[in-house]
N, C-alpha and C positions, 0 to 999 in steps of 0.2 A: 439253556445257556442264554446268554445275552444275545448272541448271533441268531437263535431261533426267534426269540423275541422280536428282534429287529426286522426279520423276515415277515413274521405273522403281522407286525403294523402296517407294513408297505407303505403306500404315500399318504395315508389317510391322516396319519398324526405327525406334526412337527416336534421334533426333540429340541428343548430349549437349550441355549447355550450352556447353561449352566451344567445341564445333565450329560451333554457331550464332554463337558470338561471333566467332571467327575468320573466318566467312563475311561476318557483317554489318560487320565492321570494313574488310575488302576492298571490300564495296558502297559504304561510305562514302566510300573513298578515292576510287574511281572512279565515284561519284555513279550507281550502278546501281540506280535508284529501282524497277524491274520485278523484279528478284531479289529486293530487300529484301522487297518485299510476299509475295512467295512463301515467303520463310523465315518471315516473320511470321505467315502462315498455318500454317506448319508447327508453329512455336512455340506457337500458340494450339489446334491440333488436339492436340498430345501434351501441353497444359498444362506446359510449361516454366516453372520458378518463375521469378518477376520477380528480374532481376538486372541490374545497371547495365550490364555489358557488353552486354545484349541491347537494354535500351530505348533507352540514348542514342543509339546509331547510328541506330535507328530514328526516334526525336525528331528528330534532327538532318536526316536525309533527308526525313523528310516534312514538317518546318517550311518547307524550303526548296521542295520540290514543290508545297505546298498541299494535301497528301492530308487529308481530315478525319480519318483515323485517328489523326494525331498527337495531337488533343484526347484520343481514346478512351485511348490509352496513358498519356497524362500524369494521366488521371483515376484510371486503373487503379493505377499507381503510389502515387498518394497514399493509395488505399484500403488497399493492402497494406503502409503504413506507410514508405515509402520518402520521404526528405527531398529537395527538388530544391534545389540550393544556387544563392547569386547567380552564381556563374560559369557553371553550366550555363544558367540562366534567361536570361543576358546573352547567352550564345552562340546560342540558340534564338531570342532576340528578332533578333539580327542576322541570322540565316538567314531568319526570318519576312520580314524587310525585304528581302532578296535576291529573295525569291520572292513578294512583296508578298502575301504570308499575314497579313492584319490579324486574320481572326477568330480564329486561333492566338494571335497575338500578345495579343490583349485578354485570352484566357484565362491566359497566363501572368503577364500584369501583374495580373490580379484575384488571383492566387494571391500574388505578391509583396506587394501590398497588405494583404491580409488577414493577413501576418506581419509587417508593418512593416520591408519589405526593399527599399524603393526608395531607390538610393543614386541620387548624381548621374550616375554612369555609365549606370545601368538607364535613367534619364530620357534622356540624351542618345540613348542606342541606340533607346528607343522613339520619339524625335523623328524619328530617320532612317526608322523604319517608316513612319510617318505620312506623311512627305515623299516617300517612294517609292511610296506608295499615293495621292499627289495629296491628302492631308488636310493642307493648310497652316495652316487654322484649328485643328484639332486640335493640330497641333504647336506652335501659338501658345499654346494654352490650358495647356500644361505649365509656362509661366513662373510662373503663379499657384500651379500644385500643387507646383512646386521650392519657391518661398518657403514655402509652408504647411508644407511638410515640415521646414522649418527649415535649407534649403540655400541656396546662393549660386552662381548660374551661374558658370561660368569666363569667359575671354575669347572663347574659341571658341563657347561656347553663346550667349554675348550676340550675336556676330556672325551667326551661323545664325538665330536668332530673330528679328533685326532684319530679315536677308534676307527670312523668309517673311512677317514681318508686313506689309512691303513688298509682298510678292506678292500677299497676298490683301487688301490695302487696309486693312489697320488702323493709320491713321496715328498715332493717339495712343499706341498701344503703340509703334511703330517710333521715336517720339520719347523716350519715357520709356525706352527700353532704350539710346538714344544719350547720354542725360543720365547715366544709372545706370553707364555704362562709359567716362563722362569724354572720349567722341568714340572711343575706342578707337582700333584700328588704322584705316590708309586704307581697308580694305574696308567699315568702318561708313561712311565719307564716300561711297564710292561708292553703297551701298544707298539713303543719303538723297538722293542727286542723282537716281538713277533714279525714286525717289517723288516728289520733285519735277517730274520729267519727265511721271510718269502723271498728276499732278494739273494738268499745263499751266503750271507756274510756272518758266519759263526762267530769269528773274532770281534765283530762289531757289537754282537749280541752279548758277548762276556766282556767287552768293555763298558757297556752300557749297565750291566750287572754292578760291575766294580764302582761306576760313578754313583749308583743308587746306595751302594753300601757305603761310600765315604759321605754322602750327604746325610744318612740316618746316623753314622759312625757307629753303628752296631749289625748285629745279623738281623736281615730282613723277613719278612714274611714268607714262609715256604713257598707261597704261590709265584714270588717272583724266582726263585730258584727253579720251580719247575717249569715255568714259562722258558726259561733260558734252556733247560734240559731237553724241552720239547724242540727247540731250534736246532739242539745238537743231533737228535735222532731222527729228525724229520730231513735233516742234511747229512744223515749218514756219516756222523761224527761221532760212532759209538765211544771212542777212546775219550773224547771231551765229555761226553756223557756219565762214563765211568770215574773220571776224575772228580766230576762236580757230584756224584753221588757219596764218595769218600769224603770229601769236604762237607757236604751236608750232614752226614753220619757223626762227623765229629762236633758239628755244632748242634747236634739233635734237632735239625729243622727237616728230616726223612719222614714222607708220610705215604699215605696209601697212593695218592697221585703220582709222586715220585717212582714208586716201582711199576705201576700201570703205564708211566710214559716209557720206562725202559722195555717193557713188554711190547709196547708198539713198536718201538724200533727194532727189536731182535724179529717181530713179526714181519714188518715192512721188508726185511732181508731175506724172508723165507727159513730164518735160523729158529726152528722151534724148539730145538734142543735148548739153544740160549734162552730162548722166552719161558721155557719151563724151568729152568734153573732159576730165574728170576721170582717165580712163583715159590720155589723152595727158600730163597733168601728172605722173601717176605715173612714167611712162617718162621724163620730163624730170628728174625727182627721183631717177632711178636705180632706180626700185623696180617689180617685174614684177608685173604683175596677176596674182592667182591663181584659183583655182575659185570662191571666194565674190566675187570682183570681177565674174566674167561671172555667177554665178549671180544676183546682186542686180539686174542689168540686164536679165538673160532673165525672172525671176521678174515683174518691173515691167510687162515687155512683155506677158507673159500674163494678167497681170491686167487690162490695158488693152485687152486682146483683139487685140493686135498680134502674132499668132502667127507670120506670116511673118517677122518681123523677128527673133523670137525663135528661130526655128530658123536664122537666119543667124548669131546669136551662138552657136548650139551649133556650127556648122561653123566659125566663128572659132576656138573653144574646141580643136577637133580640129587645125586646121592649126597652131596654136600649141603644140601638145603639152601643154595644159593638162588635168589630169586630171578625167574627169568622176566627181563624187561622190554621196552619198546626196541632197544638196539637188537637183543636177541632175537625177536620175532624178524626184524628186518634182515638179519644176517641169514637167518633159515630160510627165508623167503627168495633170497639170491642162490641160496643153496638148492632149493626146489627147482628154480628155472635152470640152473646149471646142472643139475643131475642127470646121468645118463640111465642110472639104474632106477627104474620105477618105484623099488621098495625104499631107495635111499630119497626120492622125493617126497614120496608118501609120509615117511619118518619126519622129514623137513616140516612139512605142511602141518603135521599134528601138533607142532610148537602152538599152534593157535588154540588148542583146547589144553595144553599143558601151562601155559602162561596166563593164569586166571586173572591175574591183576593188570592186565595190559587192556586197556579199551582203544582198540585200533582206529577209532575216529577221533580220539583225541590229539593224533599227529598225523599231519597230512603227508609226511614222508612216509610214515608206516602204514598208512591207509594204500598209498599209491604201490608201495611193494607188494602188499597183501593182493591187492585187485591183480598186479602184473602177473604174479606167480599163480593166482587161481585162473586167470583166464590164459595163461600158457600151458597150465596143465590139464586145462579144462574140467576143474575139479567144481563142478556146478553146485554140488551141495555147500561147500563152504563159501563159494562165491554168493550164494542166495543169500547166507547168513550176513555176509560182510554188508551186501547191498542194503540189507533190511536195517543193519546198525547204522549204518550211514543216514538212511532216511529218517531216523528218528533222533538223529544227532543235530547239532546247530552248526556244524562247520560250514564256512563259506568257501567252497572250494575255487582252486585257481584253475585257470584255463586248461593245463595239463590234465588236472584231475577229472575235469568233466569229460574230456576225451577217453579217460580210462573208464570212467562210469558208462557213458555210452557203449563202450566196447563190452562192459560186463553185462548189461541189459541186453545187447545184441547176442552175446553168448547163452543167455538165458532164455533168448526169442521172446522177449519182452518190449516191442517196438514202441509201443505206447508211453513206456518209462524213458526210452531213449529220446521221444519228443518232449517229453515233460523236462528232462535236463537241458536238453537243448534249449529250449524256450526260456526256462529260468536264466541262463547263461546269457542268451541275446536278446531277451526281451525284458525280463525282469530287473537283470543287474548291468544290462548294456555293456557286457563284454564282447569285443570283438574277436572271434575264434581263430586260433593258429591255424596253419595249414593242416596239422596233424590232428587236431579237434575235428576240423571240417572233414577231412579224409576219415574218421572213424564215424562219423555221422553219415556219409555216403555209403561206405562200406555196411554200415546197419541197415539202410535201406535196401541196397542191392541183395543182401542175406534174406531180408524179408520179401525179396522180389516186388519191390517198390521202385521199379527202374524209373518211371515217370516222375515220380517224386524227387528221385536222386538228381535226375537231369535237370530239373527246377530250381532245385536247391542250388546246384553250383552255378548255375546262371544269376540266381539271386543274389550270391556272395561273392562272385569272381571279379567284381568291381573293388572290393575290400581286401580279400584274401587272393594272392596269386595263385591261379592254378599250376598243378605240377604234374609229372607223369604219374604218380601214384593215383591221383585222382582220376585221370582218363584213363588209366589201367582198371581201376575199379567199375567205371561205367562201362566199358568196353566188355569187363566180364560179365557184368549183369546182362547188357544186350544178347551177348553170345549164349548165355545161360536161358534167356528167354526165348531163343529161338530167331532174334531180330539181326540177322546177319549184315544187312542192308546199314541199319542204324549204327551196327558197331564200327 
């Protein structure tokens, strides 16, 4: 491989800039971050002159992978007198969004602001970065910044900002955006209908539906009606939901989502008889229940503690050849944690083998529920399989997931891999651990009888992560187990 050849060359031969550029272009195409890091070290060691064919591939790869080296390279090229164009900065921001690399994104934005280069396209890309990082408030704050820059959001940005304002509960902003865009497209109405639902204003949601109908002067897309129905069932107004279903049936806009929303409503009330009656209504209407139909019913049963019935629904899905999906797996993992009967827990965990099409590392929420359930049930065989799946995936975990991974490797008595995960989080990605994640690492060290290292780790991080009773209790437990009563 190229890496082995580079190791063989040592310091005896310098690679020309053109050669490095060709290799890095290939790394970028294949997203080979590890080889790119190796080539970056070679370029630094032989003091290769700064050139766009070297730094652009490195910046793009490190922006997406979350490597702290991206910032160092970006600052170095500025010192060397290179100018980063708006196009390059925009592409780097987009990659930061894909990799949830907020720290480097803010470095790029600071560069652009200092040079008055913040265009509407840049603002829109930055908005996506914030949203991918779960920073909806920060995305909403961009609206005032756009106006202050003398720019006007386009209809796409208005729609997105309205959605994010609703999501983070900024009612005044969402209404201002609605007025500014003169109602905008139908998506804007749906955003406000959802907001009305969040505030418990069912009548307001229906009023907005009627306004949208009058604006279009015809029946709307089923999605708008389904959105309104969701508001009804979420606020326990099944009477309104039923009336809306009758209206939709007359105009022929009822669909699978309509019935699934009703199932969710009955399930939330614990009315499983009502939910099953909707399944029959679906079939009478010629609509086949799908995975979401059964997941909704099954999830409500698990939440209500009716695990035996939820497992029967799972069997029913199998018998009717309804695919088991990510939601099915998550629901069954929650069932496995709740189960008092070990046989029920085992059957719930077995969904991991039955759901052949589900890749647990494609969805972080699913991965977390699987890790949590396997750790809780001390199912080391499945846990070993899950962590190997993760190790071969390209997932960039959140701080919460890092904590679960540390617990998983600790459960498997693999302390070196606990350290590997920890160092990737705090060194490679420069993520500050949460109190929970730090507690997980301390517990892993104590379980491995590494009391001194646990104490040293807490001392190292207590300036950034406030110690709590859980952390000290963990250390005391370790000292006591080691027979060091005085230290405890």
